[in-house]
Phi, psi and omega in degrees: 000325179297315180297331179275354179082020184263002176268002177220031186303321187271002184263153182302156177302332178293339176263313189255343181059036175230137180269058179244167179215210185286332177295317177292324178299313176297317180299318177300313180296313181299312179298321178287323179295324178296334181268315181204109186305324183296327178291316177299317177296318179297317177297319179295313182298316180299310182289307189275305189287318182271288191296320183293323177297320177293315181299321183281327193237351183274164174293164180300321180294321177291321179299313179297321185287320188251319185292315181303310179291329177292314182293329179276358179080014178282335178229157178249127180266153175220175181218136179242144180231134172231155178234136178281126176276125181295148179297125182268005180288130179301138178273145179259000000 
């Protein structure tokens, strides 16, 4: 996917040097999902959950350090979610 430029579909041309956007992004996910669901999900998680969170909220230095190699497919991004389990001890 990195060699095809699909790991940075939603990012500006200044980062990925591709003139694509969300329409192309959805097409990439749908076409991959139709063949193998895990690939479509992996592309979506890499672009949206991992790389886009860094792109939206990180400092400029972190964006340069992480987003560029992720968008170019030099690195593979993932996303972890944890949930805090509420204390089950009865309140007095």
